Residue frames as a rotation matrix with the C-alpha (Angstrom) as fourth column:
MET 1
-0.291 0.667 -0.686 33.15
0.755 0.600 0.263 48.71
0.587 -0.442 -0.678 13.27
LEU 2
-0.698 -0.045 -0.715 33.29
0.612 -0.555 -0.563 51.81
-0.371 -0.831 0.415 15.44
ALA 3
-0.955 0.282 0.095 31.17
-0.155 -0.744 0.650 53.67
0.254 0.606 0.754 12.90
VAL 4
-0.211 0.932 -0.295 28.02
0.345 0.353 0.870 51.95
0.915 0.082 -0.396 14.19
PHE 5
0.066 0.188 -0.980 28.50
0.998 -0.019 0.063 53.48
-0.007 -0.982 -0.189 17.64
ALA 6
0.921 0.258 0.291 27.90
0.247 -0.966 0.075 57.12
0.300 0.003 -0.954 18.65
GLU 7
0.094 -0.948 0.303 31.16
0.132 -0.289 -0.948 59.05
0.987 0.129 0.098 18.99
ASP 8
-0.325 -0.165 0.931 30.27
-0.799 -0.478 -0.363 59.79
0.506 -0.862 0.024 22.64
ILE 9
0.389 0.501 -0.773 29.44
-0.109 0.859 0.501 56.13
0.915 -0.111 0.389 23.46
GLU 10
-0.193 -0.390 0.901 29.71
-0.977 -0.012 -0.214 55.01
0.094 -0.921 -0.378 27.05
TRP 11
0.304 0.169 -0.937 30.32
-0.288 0.955 0.078 51.22
0.908 0.246 0.339 27.24
ILE 12
0.001 -0.260 0.966 30.22
-0.998 -0.062 -0.016 49.81
0.064 -0.964 -0.259 30.76
ILE 13
0.098 -0.068 -0.993 31.51
-0.118 0.990 -0.079 46.34
0.988 0.125 0.089 31.64
PRO 14
0.590 0.170 0.790 30.70
-0.780 -0.135 0.611 45.44
0.211 -0.976 0.053 35.24
GLY 15
0.882 -0.189 -0.432 32.77
0.233 0.971 0.051 43.02
0.410 -0.145 0.900 37.23
GLU 16
0.684 -0.641 0.348 35.27
-0.725 -0.548 0.417 44.12
-0.077 -0.538 -0.840 39.80
GLY 17
0.081 -0.784 0.615 38.59
-0.441 0.526 0.727 42.40
-0.894 -0.330 -0.304 39.17
LEU 18
0.621 0.143 0.771 37.81
0.556 0.612 -0.562 41.30
-0.552 0.778 0.301 35.61
PRO 19
-0.363 -0.927 0.093 40.52
0.723 -0.217 0.656 42.25
-0.588 0.305 0.749 33.12
VAL 20
-0.703 0.148 0.695 38.17
0.544 -0.518 0.660 44.20
0.458 0.842 0.284 30.84
ALA 21
0.235 0.841 -0.488 35.85
0.972 -0.200 0.124 45.63
0.007 -0.503 -0.864 33.49
GLY 22
-0.655 -0.416 -0.631 35.44
0.489 -0.870 0.066 49.37
-0.577 -0.265 0.773 33.47
THR 23
0.595 0.768 -0.239 33.78
0.352 -0.516 -0.781 52.27
-0.723 0.380 -0.577 31.68
TYR 24
-0.541 -0.704 0.459 34.93
0.709 -0.089 0.699 53.04
-0.452 0.704 0.548 28.17
ARG 25
0.431 0.668 -0.606 34.02
0.281 -0.738 -0.614 56.45
-0.857 0.095 -0.506 26.78
GLY 26
0.399 -0.190 -0.897 34.33
-0.748 -0.633 -0.199 57.39
-0.530 0.750 -0.394 23.08
HIS 27
0.897 0.019 -0.441 35.63
-0.372 0.568 -0.734 55.54
0.237 0.823 0.516 20.03
SER 28
0.001 -0.995 -0.097 39.24
-0.649 0.073 -0.757 55.37
0.761 0.063 -0.646 21.12
ALA 29
-0.462 -0.099 0.881 38.45
-0.850 0.330 -0.409 53.82
-0.251 -0.939 -0.237 24.49
LEU 30
0.589 0.745 0.313 36.01
-0.580 0.660 -0.477 51.38
-0.562 0.100 0.821 22.89
ALA 31
0.636 -0.486 -0.600 38.70
-0.459 0.387 -0.800 50.34
0.620 0.784 0.023 20.32
ASP 32
-0.421 -0.826 0.376 41.01
-0.801 0.144 -0.581 49.69
0.426 -0.546 -0.722 23.30
PHE 33
-0.028 0.520 0.853 38.33
-0.772 0.531 -0.349 47.48
-0.635 -0.669 0.387 24.95
PHE 34
0.895 0.410 -0.178 37.80
-0.423 0.648 -0.633 45.42
-0.144 0.642 0.753 21.77
GLN 35
0.214 -0.894 -0.395 41.59
-0.598 0.200 -0.776 44.98
0.773 0.402 -0.491 21.38
LYS 36
-0.506 -0.362 0.783 41.86
-0.860 0.284 -0.424 43.68
-0.069 -0.888 -0.455 24.95
VAL 37
0.367 0.737 0.567 38.99
-0.620 0.648 -0.441 41.24
-0.693 -0.189 0.695 24.36
LEU 38
0.860 -0.036 -0.509 40.48
-0.448 0.422 -0.788 39.99
0.243 0.906 0.347 21.11
GLU 39
-0.155 -0.988 -0.014 43.83
-0.748 0.126 -0.652 39.42
0.646 -0.090 -0.758 22.80
MET 40
-0.563 -0.027 0.826 42.17
-0.760 0.410 -0.504 37.29
-0.325 -0.912 -0.251 25.50
MET 41
-0.052 0.697 0.715 39.50
-0.083 0.710 -0.699 35.35
-0.995 -0.095 0.021 23.60
GLU 42
-0.972 -0.086 -0.219 38.68
-0.229 0.126 0.965 33.76
-0.055 0.988 -0.142 20.27
PHE 43
-0.210 0.975 0.071 35.03
-0.562 -0.061 -0.825 33.91
-0.800 -0.213 0.561 19.24
SER 44
-0.922 -0.065 0.383 33.46
0.229 0.705 0.672 31.17
-0.313 0.707 -0.634 17.10
SER 45
-0.380 0.825 0.419 29.93
0.686 -0.052 0.726 32.55
0.621 0.563 -0.546 17.03
PHE 46
-0.916 0.266 -0.301 27.71
0.020 -0.719 -0.694 35.39
-0.401 -0.642 0.654 18.21
GLU 47
-0.605 0.775 0.184 23.94
0.529 0.218 0.820 35.19
0.595 0.593 -0.542 17.95
ALA 48
-0.834 0.451 0.320 21.37
-0.552 -0.707 -0.442 37.73
0.027 -0.545 0.838 19.06
ARG 49
-0.845 0.496 -0.201 18.46
0.485 0.868 0.104 35.66
0.226 -0.010 -0.974 20.47
GLY 50
0.152 0.962 -0.228 16.07
0.981 -0.119 0.152 38.28
0.119 -0.247 -0.962 21.73
PHE 51
-0.800 -0.287 0.526 15.27
0.288 -0.954 -0.083 41.96
0.526 0.086 0.846 21.84
VAL 52
0.109 0.817 -0.567 13.18
0.993 -0.114 0.027 43.88
-0.043 -0.566 -0.823 24.35
ALA 53
-0.598 -0.261 0.758 12.36
0.450 -0.892 0.048 47.49
0.663 0.369 0.651 23.55
GLU 54
0.303 0.674 -0.674 11.13
0.947 -0.294 0.132 50.07
-0.109 -0.678 -0.727 26.03
GLY 55
0.743 0.023 -0.669 11.04
0.058 -0.998 0.030 53.74
-0.667 -0.061 -0.743 25.17
ASP 56
0.753 -0.508 -0.419 14.40
-0.636 -0.397 -0.661 54.68
0.169 0.765 -0.622 23.62
ARG 57
-0.242 -0.827 0.507 16.26
-0.896 0.390 0.210 51.63
-0.371 -0.404 -0.836 24.95
VAL 58
0.658 0.350 -0.667 16.74
-0.592 0.788 -0.171 48.15
0.465 0.507 0.726 23.52
LEU 59
0.120 -0.534 0.837 18.01
-0.749 0.505 0.429 45.17
-0.651 -0.679 -0.339 25.51
VAL 60
0.350 -0.116 -0.930 19.75
-0.765 0.537 -0.355 42.51
0.540 0.835 0.099 23.40
VAL 61
0.474 -0.162 0.865 20.05
-0.556 0.707 0.437 38.98
-0.683 -0.688 0.245 24.75
ASP 62
0.429 -0.427 -0.796 22.81
-0.824 0.177 -0.539 37.07
0.371 0.887 -0.276 22.97
VAL 63
0.885 -0.268 0.381 24.71
0.066 0.881 0.468 33.81
-0.462 -0.389 0.797 22.92
ILE 64
0.484 -0.814 -0.320 28.46
-0.857 -0.366 -0.364 33.84
0.179 0.450 -0.875 22.46
ASN 65
0.932 -0.363 0.018 30.70
0.355 0.919 0.175 30.80
-0.080 -0.156 0.984 21.90
GLN 66
0.654 -0.735 0.179 34.27
-0.672 -0.673 -0.308 31.60
0.347 0.081 -0.934 22.83
THR 67
0.605 -0.608 -0.514 37.63
0.657 0.746 -0.108 30.07
0.449 -0.273 0.851 23.65
SER 68
0.663 -0.444 0.603 39.80
-0.573 -0.819 0.027 31.65
0.482 -0.364 -0.797 26.30
THR 69
-0.142 -0.867 0.478 43.15
-0.981 0.187 0.048 30.22
-0.131 -0.462 -0.877 27.41
GLY 70
-0.841 -0.296 -0.452 42.37
-0.445 0.854 0.269 26.94
0.306 0.427 -0.851 25.63
VAL 71
-0.784 0.617 0.064 38.98
0.397 0.579 -0.712 26.42
-0.476 -0.533 -0.699 27.29
SER 72
-0.781 0.556 0.285 35.81
0.112 -0.326 0.939 26.64
0.615 0.765 0.192 25.22
SER 73
-0.718 0.607 -0.341 32.64
0.439 0.015 -0.898 28.02
-0.540 -0.794 -0.277 26.73
THR 74
-0.391 0.700 0.598 29.18
0.599 -0.299 0.743 29.27
0.699 0.648 -0.302 25.81
CYS 75
-0.902 0.167 -0.399 27.82
0.213 -0.630 -0.746 32.40
-0.376 -0.758 0.533 27.39
SER 76
-0.495 0.796 0.347 24.09
0.668 0.094 0.738 32.66
0.555 0.598 -0.579 27.10
CYS 77
0.286 0.609 -0.740 23.43
0.947 -0.298 0.121 35.33
-0.147 -0.735 -0.662 29.66
CYS 78
-0.767 -0.620 -0.167 25.01
0.568 -0.777 0.272 38.32
-0.298 0.114 0.948 28.04
SER 79
0.418 0.889 0.185 22.79
0.902 -0.381 -0.205 41.32
-0.111 0.252 -0.961 27.62
TRP 80
-0.792 -0.592 0.148 23.51
0.610 -0.775 0.162 44.70
0.019 0.218 0.976 26.12
LEU 81
0.268 0.846 -0.461 21.48
0.726 -0.492 -0.481 47.80
-0.634 -0.206 -0.746 26.68
HIS 82
-0.609 -0.443 0.658 21.46
0.786 -0.447 0.426 50.03
0.106 0.777 0.621 23.61
ARG 83
0.288 0.674 -0.680 20.25
0.541 -0.701 -0.465 53.59
-0.790 -0.234 -0.567 23.59
PRO 84
0.315 -0.159 0.936 20.13
0.925 -0.171 -0.340 55.42
0.214 0.972 0.094 20.29
ASN 85
-0.707 -0.594 -0.383 21.97
0.609 -0.787 0.097 58.69
-0.360 -0.165 0.918 19.81
ILE 86
0.227 0.880 0.417 18.95
0.958 -0.278 0.064 61.00
0.172 0.385 -0.907 19.68
């Protein structure tokens, strides 16, 4: 999966005090992030619902259904900002 990301990726998760919050730089750090998330949550679906492009950036609005510590939830406010490796 890491092959789809630039080797110098910077993945930022805001949220002071959240277990996975922080800045992850490079493939190794991103792999660590995904490992943390998979240890904490189980995902049943992921659906990209919208895309907004401006210049060299694309905002992806998605819906994620997940279970964490036995509680199921749906997150429909997640957004990712992608910037191609130009």
